[in-house]
C-alpha positions in Angstrom: -38.7 0.8 6.7 -41.8 -0.6 8.5 -44.2 2.0 7.6 -43.4 1.5 3.9 -43.7 -1.2 3.7 -48.1 -1.9 5.1 -48.4 0.7 2.8 -47.7 -0.7 0.4 -49.4 -3.5 0.9 -52.4 -1.3 1.5 -52.3 0.5 -1.6 -53.2 -2.7 -3.5 -57.0 -1.9 -2.2 -58.2 1.6 -3.5 -56.6 3.5 -6.1 -55.6 5.9 -4.3 -53.7 4.5 -2.5 -52.1 2.5 -5.2 -51.7 6.3 -7.1 -49.8 6.9 -3.3 -47.5 3.6 -2.9 -46.4 4.4 -6.5 -45.2 7.5 -5.8 -43.1 6.1 -2.4 -41.8 3.0 -4.3 -40.0 5.1 -7.0 -38.8 8.0 -3.7 -37.5 4.4 -1.8 -35.8 3.1 -5.4 -33.8 6.5 -5.9 -32.3 5.3 -1.9 -32.1 1.5 -3.4 -29.1 0.8 -1.8 -25.7 2.3 -3.1 -21.4 1.7 -1.7 -18.2 2.3 -2.4 -18.1 0.0 -5.0 -20.5 3.4 -6.4 -17.5 5.4 -6.9 -15.2 3.7 -9.1 -15.1 6.0 -12.5 -14.7 8.5 -10.3 -11.3 7.5 -11.3 -11.2 8.4 -14.2 -9.4 11.5 -14.4 -8.5 13.6 -17.9 -9.2 17.2 -19.3 -12.2 17.5 -17.4 -11.2 17.3 -14.2 -11.5 20.0 -12.5 -8.6 19.8 -9.4 -8.9 21.3 -5.9 -6.1 21.8 -3.6 -6.0 21.8 0.5 -2.7 22.6 1.8 -3.1 24.8 -0.8 -0.6 28.1 0.0 2.1 25.7 1.8 5.7 24.6 0.5 5.1 21.3 -1.4 1.8 22.4 -3.1 2.5 25.5 -4.0 5.5 23.8 -6.2 3.2 21.1 -7.3 0.7 23.9 -8.2 3.4 25.7 -10.1 4.3 22.7 -12.3 0.2 20.9 -12.6 -0.8 24.0 -14.2 2.3 24.5 -16.8 2.1 20.6 -17.6 -1.9 21.4 -18.2 -4.1 20.3 -15.1 -7.5 22.0 -14.9 -6.6 23.8 -11.5 -9.6 25.3 -9.8 -8.2 26.9 -5.7 -7.5 25.4 -2.9 -8.2 25.5 0.5 -6.9 26.7 4.1 -8.9 26.9 6.9 -11.0 30.2 8.2 -8.7 32.2 5.6 -10.2 33.3 1.6 -8.1 35.4 -0.8 -5.9 35.0 -3.7 -3.2 32.3 -4.2 -0.4 32.3 -7.7 -3.7 34.0 -9.1 -6.6 31.0 -7.5 -9.2 31.3 -5.3 -8.7 31.4 -1.5 -11.3 29.2 0.2 -11.8 29.0 3.7 -13.8 25.3 4.0 -14.4 22.7 1.2 -17.9 22.6 1.4 -17.5 26.1 0.2 -14.7 25.3 -2.6 -17.5 22.7 -3.5 -20.3 25.3 -3.8 -18.0 27.4 -5.4 -16.1 25.9 -7.8 -17.7 22.7 -8.1 -14.8 20.6 -8.1 -14.4 16.6 -9.5 -10.9 16.6 -7.8 -9.1 16.7 -4.1 -5.2 16.6 -3.6 -4.5 16.5 0.3 -1.2 18.5 1.1 -1.5 18.8 4.6 0.7 16.4 6.9 -0.4 13.2 8.2 -1.7 13.4 11.0 -3.9 16.4 9.8 -5.0 13.9 6.4 -7.3 12.2 7.9 -9.7 15.3 9.4 -9.0 16.5 5.1 -10.8 13.2 3.9 -13.4 13.7 6.0 -13.8 16.9 5.0 -14.5 15.6 1.2 -16.4 13.3 1.9 -18.9 15.7 3.6 -18.6 17.7 0.8 -19.3 14.8 -1.5 -16.1 15.5 -3.3 -15.7 12.8 -5.9 -12.0 11.8 -6.0 -9.9 12.2 -3.2 -5.6 12.0 -3.4 -4.3 11.4 -0.6 -0.7 11.7 -1.0 1.2 11.7 2.8 2.7 9.3 4.8 2.5 8.6 8.7 -1.1 8.5 8.2 -2.1 7.0 12.1 -3.3 3.6 11.3 -6.9 3.8 12.9 -7.6 7.0 11.6 -7.6 5.4 8.0 -9.2 2.0 9.3 -11.9 5.0 10.9 -12.2 6.5 8.1 -12.8 3.1 5.8 -15.7 2.7 7.7 -17.5 6.0 6.5 -16.0 5.2 2.9 -17.6 1.9 3.2 -21.2 3.4 4.1 -21.4 6.4 1.1 -21.3 6.9 -2.8 -20.2 9.4 -3.3 -16.4 9.9 -3.0 -13.4 7.8 -4.0 -10.2 7.6 -1.9 -7.0 6.9 -3.8 -3.8 6.6 -1.2 -2.6 7.3 1.5 1.2 7.5 1.3 1.5 7.8 -2.9 1.9 9.9 -5.2 -1.6 10.0 -6.8 -2.5 9.4 -10.3 -2.1 11.2 -13.7 -3.7 11.1 -17.0 -0.8 10.8 -19.4 -3.7 11.7 -22.4 -5.5 14.5 -20.7 -2.8 15.4 -18.7 -4.4 16.1 -15.2 -1.9 15.5 -12.6 -2.8 14.8 -8.9 0.0 14.4 -7.2 3.4 14.2 -7.0 4.9 12.5 -10.5 7.7 13.0 -12.4 6.5 15.0 -15.1 9.5 14.3 -17.3 8.6 10.8 -17.6 5.4 10.7 -18.9 4.0 10.5 -22.4 0.3 10.1 -23.8 0.0 6.4 -25.1 -2.4 2.9 -24.5 -0.3 2.1 -20.7 -2.4 1.4 -17.6 -0.4 0.7 -14.4 -1.5 0.2 -10.9 1.4 0.2 -8.0 2.0 0.0 -4.3 5.6 1.2 -5.1 6.3 5.4 -5.8 9.8 4.9 -7.2 9.0 1.0 -8.9 5.8 3.1 -10.9 8.3 6.1 -12.3 10.4 2.7 -13.7 7.7 1.3 -15.1 6.6 4.7 -16.7 9.6 5.5 -18.2 10.3 1.9 -19.8 6.9 1.7 -21.6 7.8 6.0 -22.6 10.8 5.0 -24.1 9.4 2.2 -25.9 7.4 4.6 -26.8 3.8 3.5 -26.0 3.0 5.9 -23.7 1.0 5.9 -21.4 -3.4 6.9 -20.9 -3.9 6.6 -16.7 -1.9 5.3 -14.3 -2.7 4.5 -11.0 -1.0 4.3 -7.7 -2.5 2.1 -4.7 0.1 3.0 -2.3 2.5 1.8 0.2 0.2 2.0 3.2 -1.7 -0.8 4.9 -4.9 0.2 4.2 -5.4 1.4 0.6 -8.7 3.6 -0.6 -8.3 2.6 -4.1 -7.0 -1.8 -5.0 -5.6 -3.5 -7.8 -8.9 -4.7 -8.3 -10.4 -1.4 -8.3 -7.8 -0.7 -11.0 -7.6 -3.4 -13.5 -11.9 -2.9 -13.5 -10.6 0.5 -15.2 -8.8 -0.7 -17.4 -11.3 -2.8 -18.0 -12.9 -0.7 -19.8 -11.0 2.2 -20.7 -10.6 1.7 -24.7 -7.3 4.1 -24.2 -6.0 1.3 -22.5 -4.7 -1.5 -24.5 -2.5 -2.6 -22.3 -1.9 -3.3 -18.4 1.1 -3.2 -15.8 0.4 -4.4 -12.2 3.1 -3.4 -9.7 3.1 -5.4 -6.6 5.2 -6.0 -3.3 4.9 -8.1 -0.1 1.9 -7.6 2.1 -1.6 -7.5 2.4 -3.6 -9.9 -0.3 -4.2 -6.8 -2.9 -2.1 -8.8 -5.9 -4.5 -13.0 -5.5 -7.6 -10.9 -5.5 -5.7 -8.8 -9.1 -4.5 -12.7 -9.8 -8.3 -14.6 -9.3 -10.2 -10.4 -11.3 -7.2 -11.1 -13.8 -8.4 -15.3 -14.2 -11.6 -14.1 -15.1 -10.8 -12.0 -17.3 -9.1 -13.7 -19.1 -11.3 -16.6 -19.2 -14.9 -13.9 -20.4 -12.9 -11.7 -23.0 -12.7 -13.0 -26.4 -8.9 -11.3 -26.6 -8.0 -10.0 -23.4 -5.8 -6.8 -23.2 -1.9 -7.8 -22.0 -0.9 -7.9 -18.4 2.3 -7.4 -17.0 3.4 -7.4 -13.4 6.5 -7.6 -11.2 6.2 -8.0 -7.8 8.6 -6.7 -5.4 10.5 -8.1 -1.9 11.3 -12.0 -3.0 14.4 -11.6 -0.6 12.4 -9.7 2.4 13.7 -10.9 5.3 10.4 -13.0 6.8 8.6 -10.0 9.7 10.4 -7.0 8.6 8.8 -3.9 7.5 10.2 -3.2 4.5 10.2 0.8 4.2 6.7 0.8 3.1 4.1 0.9 6.3 1.9 -1.3 4.8 5.1 -3.6 3.7 5.5 -6.9 6.2 3.2 -10.1 6.1 0.2 -9.8 8.2 -0.9 -13.6 10.1 -2.7 -16.1 7.4 -0.9 -14.1 4.6 0.9 -15.0 1.3 4.2 -14.8 1.0 5.4 -12.7 -2.5 6.1 -16.6 -3.2 3.1 -17.2 -3.5 1.8 -13.4 -5.2 3.8 -14.5 -8.1 3.0 -17.7 -8.9 -0.4 -16.5 -8.2 0.1 -14.1 -11.0 1.9 -16.3 -13.3 -0.9 -19.2 -12.9 -3.5 -16.2 -14.2 -1.8 -14.5 -17.4 0.1 -12.4 -16.5 3.8 -12.0 -17.4 6.5 -11.8 -15.1 9.7 -9.7 -14.5 12.2 -9.0 -12.6 13.0 -5.4 -13.0 10.3 -2.3 -14.4 13.0 -2.1 -16.8 11.4 -5.4 -18.9 8.2 -3.9 -19.3 8.1 -1.5 -22.1 9.9 -3.6 -25.2 8.1 -6.9 -23.1 4.3 -5.6 -23.5 5.3 -3.7 -27.4 6.4 -7.6 -27.8 2.4 -8.4 -26.4 0.6 -6.0 -28.2 2.1 -6.3 -31.1 0.6 -10.6 -30.9 -2.9 -9.3 -29.7 -3.5 -7.2 -32.6 -3.1 -11.0 -34.7 -6.2 -12.3 -32.8 -7.7 -13.9 -30.2 -5.9 -15.6 -27.7 -7.9 -18.4 -27.4 -11.7 -19.3 -28.9 -12.7 -20.1 -24.7 -16.7 -20.0 -25.1 -16.6 -18.2 -21.7 -15.6 -15.3 -23.5 -18.2 -13.4 -24.0 -19.5 -11.2 -21.5 -18.0 -8.0 -20.7 -18.0 -6.1 -16.8 -19.5 -3.1 -15.5 -17.0 -1.0 -13.2 -19.6 -1.4 -10.7 -19.2 -5.2 -10.4 -19.4 -6.2 -6.9 -16.5 -8.9 -6.7 -17.3 -10.6 -3.6 -14.9 -10.2 -0.4 -12.8 -13.7 -0.6 -11.6 -15.5 2.6 -7.5 -16.0 2.0 -6.4 -18.8 4.0 -2.8 -19.0 3.9 -0.4 -20.5 5.6 2.1 -18.7 8.2 5.3 -17.4 7.7 8.1 -17.2 10.4 8.1 -14.2 12.3 11.1 -12.8 13.4 11.6 -10.0 16.4 11.2 -6.4 14.0 13.8 -4.0 15.1 12.9 -0.7 14.4 8.9 -1.3 14.4 6.8 -1.3 17.9 7.1 -5.8 18.3 7.0 -6.0 22.7 8.4 -7.9 24.8 6.1 -11.0 25.8 6.1 -9.5 29.0 4.9 -6.6 28.5 2.3 -8.0 26.1 0.9 -9.3 29.5 2.1 -7.2 31.3 -0.9 -4.8 28.8 -3.3 -8.1 29.0 -3.9 -7.7 32.8 -3.9 -4.0 33.0 -6.7 -4.6 30.9 -10.6 -5.2 31.2 -12.7 -7.4 31.0 -9.8 -9.7 33.1 -8.6 -12.6 31.2 -7.1 -15.8 32.4 -2.7 -15.7 32.2 -1.0 -18.7 33.0 2.7 -18.5 31.0 2.9 -21.8 29.9 5.8 -24.1 27.2 3.6 -24.6 24.2 1.6 -27.5 23.7 -0.3 -29.4 20.8 -3.2 -28.5 21.9 -2.9 -24.1 22.2 -5.0 -22.1 20.0 -3.3 -19.4 18.1 -5.6 -16.1 17.7 -5.2 -12.9 16.4 -6.5 -9.4 16.2 -5.3 -7.8 12.8 -5.9 -5.9 9.4 -7.8 -7.4 6.9 -6.2 -5.3 3.9 -9.1 -6.2 1.5 -11.9 -5.3 3.6 -10.2 -2.9 5.3 -11.1 -3.2 8.4 -10.5 -5.2 11.6 -9.9 -9.1 11.7 -10.4 -11.5 14.2 -8.4 -15.2 12.8 -8.4 -17.7 14.2 -6.0 -20.6 14.4 -7.0 -24.4 16.3 -3.2 -24.8 16.2 -0.8 -23.1 17.9 0.4 -21.4 14.8 -1.2 -20.4 11.2 -2.4 -23.4 8.7 -4.1 -23.7 5.5 -6.5 -26.2 7.1 -7.2 -25.1 11.0 -7.4 -21.0 10.5 -9.8 -18.5 9.8 -10.1 -15.3 9.1 -13.0 -13.3 10.5 -13.5 -9.4 9.6 -15.4 -7.0 11.2 -16.3 -3.3 10.9 -14.1 -0.7 12.8 -17.5 0.5 14.8 -18.1 -2.7 16.5 -18.1 -1.8 20.7 -18.2 -5.0 22.7 -17.9 -8.4 21.8 -20.4 -11.6 23.5 -20.8 -15.2 23.5 -24.3 -14.5 21.3 -22.4 -12.5 18.5 -22.1 -14.6 14.9 -17.9 -13.9 15.0 -17.7 -15.4 18.2 -19.5 -18.5 17.3 -17.3 -18.6 14.3 -14.0 -18.6 16.1 -15.6 -21.3 18.3 -16.9 -23.6 15.5 -13.3 -23.3 14.4 -11.5 -23.8 17.0 -14.1 -26.7 18.1 -14.7 -24.8 21.4 -17.2 -26.5 24.2 -19.7 -24.1 23.9 -18.4 -23.6 28.0 -15.9 -21.8 26.8 -17.6 -19.6 24.7 -17.9 -17.0 26.9 -14.6 -17.0 27.9 -14.0 -16.8 24.2 -16.1 -13.7 23.8 -14.4 -12.3 26.8 -11.0 -12.5 25.4 -11.5 -11.5 22.8 -13.4 -8.3 24.0 -10.0 -7.6 26.1 -7.8 -8.0 22.9 -10.4 -5.5 20.9 -10.3 -2.7 23.6 -5.9 -3.3 23.5 -6.2 -2.7 19.9 -8.7 0.5 19.5 -7.0 2.1 23.0 -3.2 1.2 22.2 -3.0 1.7 18.3 -2.3 -1.6 17.5 -2.4 -3.3 14.4 -1.4 -6.9 15.3 -2.0 -8.4 18.7 -1.6 -12.3 18.3 -1.6 -14.7 21.7 -1.5 -18.7 22.5 -4.3 -19.9 24.3 -5.7 -23.2 25.7 -8.3 -24.3 28.1 -8.0 -24.1 31.5 -9.4 -28.0 33.3 -12.6 -25.8 34.5 -13.3 -25.3 30.3 -12.3 -21.9 30.3 -9.3 -20.0 28.1 -6.6 -18.3 29.1 -3.6 -17.1 27.7 -0.1 -18.7 27.6 1.5 -16.2 25.5 2.0 -13.1 23.1 2.8 -11.2 20.7 1.8 -7.1 20.2 2.9 -5.0 17.4 1.6 -1.5 17.8 1.6 1.9 15.0 4.4 3.8 14.6 2.6 6.5 12.5 0.1 7.3 15.4 3.0 8.2 17.8 6.4 9.6 14.9 3.4 11.7 13.2 0.5 12.5 16.1 2.0 12.4 18.9 0.1 9.1 20.3 0.6 6.1 22.9 4.2 7.3 24.2 3.7 5.0 26.5 3.7 2.2 24.5 6.8 3.6 22.7 8.7 4.4 26.1 8.8 0.7 25.8 11.0 0.4 22.9 15.2 0.5 24.1 17.1 1.2 20.6 19.9 -0.4 23.0 18.6 -4.0 22.2 18.6 -3.6 17.9 21.1 -3.8 15.6 23.1 -0.6 15.6 23.6 0.5 11.9 19.3 0.1 11.9 19.0 2.6 15.0 22.0 4.4 13.4 19.8 4.8 9.6 16.7 6.1 11.0 17.9 8.6 12.7 18.5 10.4 9.1 15.4 9.6 8.0 17.0 6.4 6.1 15.9 2.7 6.4 18.3 -0.1 6.7 18.5 -3.9 7.0 20.7 -5.7 7.7 20.6 -8.6 5.5 22.2 -12.5 6.7 23.7 -14.5 5.4 27.4 -13.8 2.7 26.2 -11.0 1.3 29.0 -9.1 -0.3 27.1 -6.3 -2.0 25.8 -2.9 -0.3 22.6 -1.4 -1.8 22.0 2.8 -1.5 19.1 3.1 -3.3 16.1 5.7 -2.9 11.6 4.3 -2.4 11.5 1.4 -0.7 9.9 -0.4 -3.5 12.6 0.1 -5.9 15.3 -1.0 -2.8 13.4 -4.4 -2.4 13.2 -5.1 -6.1 17.2 -3.8 -6.8 17.3 -6.6 -4.0 15.0 -9.2 -6.0 17.5 -8.3 -9.2 20.8 -8.1 -8.0 20.4 -11.9 -6.7 17.9 -13.0 -9.1 21.5 -12.4 -11.5 23.3 -14.6 -9.7 24.6 -11.4 -6.1 24.7 -11.5 -2.9 23.3 -8.8 -1.1 24.3 -7.4 2.8 21.8 -4.2 2.9 18.5 -3.2 1.9 18.4 0.9 1.9 15.9 3.3 2.0 17.0 7.6 1.5 13.9 7.9 1.2 11.7 10.5 -1.2 14.6 12.7 -1.9 18.9 11.2 -2.0 20.8 14.2 -0.5 24.6 14.1 -0.5 24.1 14.3 3.4 21.0 11.0 3.5 24.2 9.8 0.7 26.8 10.1 2.9 25.1 8.9 5.4 24.0 5.3 3.8 27.5 5.3 2.6 28.8 5.6 5.9 26.9 2.1 7.8 26.4 0.5 4.0 30.9 0.4 4.7 30.7 0.1 8.4 29.4 -3.2 7.4 32.9 -5.6 6.8 31.3 -8.0 4.2 30.6 -5.3 1.6 33.2 -5.5 -1.1 31.0 -3.2 -3.6 28.3 -1.2 -3.5 24.9 -0.6 -5.8 23.8 3.0 -5.8 20.2 2.9 -7.9 18.4 6.1 -7.9 15.3 7.3 -9.9 15.7 11.1 -10.2 11.8 12.2 -10.2 11.6 15.4 -8.3 14.8 15.6 -7.4 17.5 15.8 -10.4 19.9 13.4 -11.6 22.5 15.3 -12.4 21.7 17.1 -8.3 22.2 13.4 -7.4 25.6 12.6 -8.6 27.0 15.8 -7.3 26.0 14.5 -4.0 27.3 11.2 -4.9 30.3 12.3 -5.8 30.3 15.0 -2.4 29.9 12.2 0.1 32.1 10.2 -2.1 35.4 12.0 -1.2 34.2 13.7 2.4 34.1 9.6 3.6 37.1 9.1 1.4 36.0 6.0 0.2 37.6 2.9 -0.8 35.0 0.5 -2.0 34.3 0.7 -5.5 30.4 2.2 -6.5 28.3 1.3 -8.7 25.9 3.7 -9.6 22.9 3.8 -12.0 20.2 6.7 -12.6 17.9 7.1 -14.7 14.8 9.7 -14.4 15.3 13.9 -14.9 18.7 14.6 -15.8 19.8 10.9 -16.9 22.3 12.0 -19.3 23.5 14.7 -17.0 24.0 13.3 -13.9 25.6 9.8 -15.4 28.5 11.9 -17.6 29.5 13.8 -14.3 29.5 10.2 -12.5 31.6 9.2 -15.5 34.1 12.2 -15.8 34.3 12.3 -12.2 38.2 10.7 -11.9 37.0 8.5 -8.9 36.0 4.7 -8.6 32.6 5.5 -10.0 31.5 2.9 -12.6 28.2 4.8 -13.6 25.4 3.4 -15.8 22.2 3.9 -17.2 21.2 0.2 -17.8 20.1 -2.0 -14.3 21.0 -5.5 -16.3 24.7 -3.7 -17.1 25.3 -2.2 -14.2 23.4 -5.9 -12.0 26.6 -7.1 -14.1 29.8 -4.6 -13.1 29.0 -4.2 -9.4 28.9 -8.9 -9.1 31.7 -9.0 -10.3 32.9 -6.0 -8.6 31.8 -8.3 -5.2 33.4 -10.6 -6.5 36.6 -9.3 -6.8 37.1 -9.4 -11.0 
């Protein structure tokens, strides 16, 4: 504001101008820079929270509203575009803006399909709704990238999700999402999780231990989360109702590493820190695979699950290998904490408000080897090179064998910065010493040799000045492909020509499947997929909405689980106990008799499988219904392979009883440890 600056200087000369300057300075202070971090307090929901629904009259929203109202959530109505009236005795508003003006909601639950979610979130941002919770999956990645570029410029609206169960205050009886209510009890444990089913297991464990929950926040399974682990940890630190904290992570991204840094700092500056426990799912996930969740994949330069586990452990989090252990473990930690401060560190006197901004760190980790990804949208190298050839600006291409002098460039997403990022490595692969991650804003249109990001990449690659222009041209071409074709990762191998210009010598491109699945976009890219070249069982499973990954080795235990996070953790925990799993299988959010039957058929097609482990958490779907589906599927398929069933959640005792009394070779368990030992024994023929 140059006019303001000049007026402020001149104001020192006369009393009248001094008064005017004071008014302007006061006005300018009200316009101080505000950002997304200022919305953190909006997460502290409770009995006071007035909840709005977008997609109010839909089937899922209607069922959810009925349950939430009965539980005690204060719902003030919902939105159906262009319509006014009543639904479930509550007002229907024609727009979010109209709802904001008349009902003054504190939060909005978005219950619309993935292809409509971004528009609904944007409408809520424009109406300055304090908290927006998006539960849908298959929200196109580039829609979310665009939304985050908007969220960063404002300080009114906080997003939770997408692809998450939501946020719930057990104390305040406020549910914004679809969490299974019978699992929850008012208490003092704060929970933040990527996985829905793992969070339910965690909640059930703390309820059984008579600890209950204060606030449970879902980070969600998408690559770009509106609220992350560090955001939740800041809330839990300041929340007087929260005495213990549980963090549930998994493969993909750097959120767990960021959390570990925050926990280290917190424990150094706090006299008697709240105990923190954690779990990282996906320890046994094969490199380069997307494990059910849209965000459960390791991008170039990101840490693997073992690195995350060790970082959290070093930071002081107590690690477990299964959520069943959280309840009693936290009881023990809380008992120890009540006896006095954890240490006499002189630094443990500082308190930080939840508005404190944390520096976004640049993670430079060893790239895990990437293998071809079936049932996802990686294309062949010649197809990637063809796309480059058709893109402007034109870049030089020359297919050649890898050379030690090659460089590696990748255009991907930065999950901490919530933006695209250019990764430059001076080797033909990634390693800590030779890679730099350079985030930039999604609204950026062009790159030139004078850009700071190009200069930083050129410096990392140690390129001669004469090559800067060709680097900018290459990055511009990749950026065009990234946006126009809705990619999630573009990797190229490049080298210098005799004329000191960069040329592309190899490429590996991956594209967002949600853009095609939910929105019908990018059909030309998806037409490049050839299912005949993929694992047949994985393709067959996909037709039934099942995510199946065939694992290598001598795995003899087939797994059938509802929920990607729980499925990853099931494989991890069985391996920990000495088992060998043949597959990862996620039936999706609901395990019906049909999906169970299809899952059994696919699992038993693998001749290595000697026993099957069914691990189901009955949330919205009751355990007795699931048990009935398992029994019917088992009989219809005339199965001979023994099956161990662990049912937890809603109506778990009824479901376990049905399994036990079925007369079939089905073994019902409540405890994961006992069930794991049984299925491992059966798989070994014991």
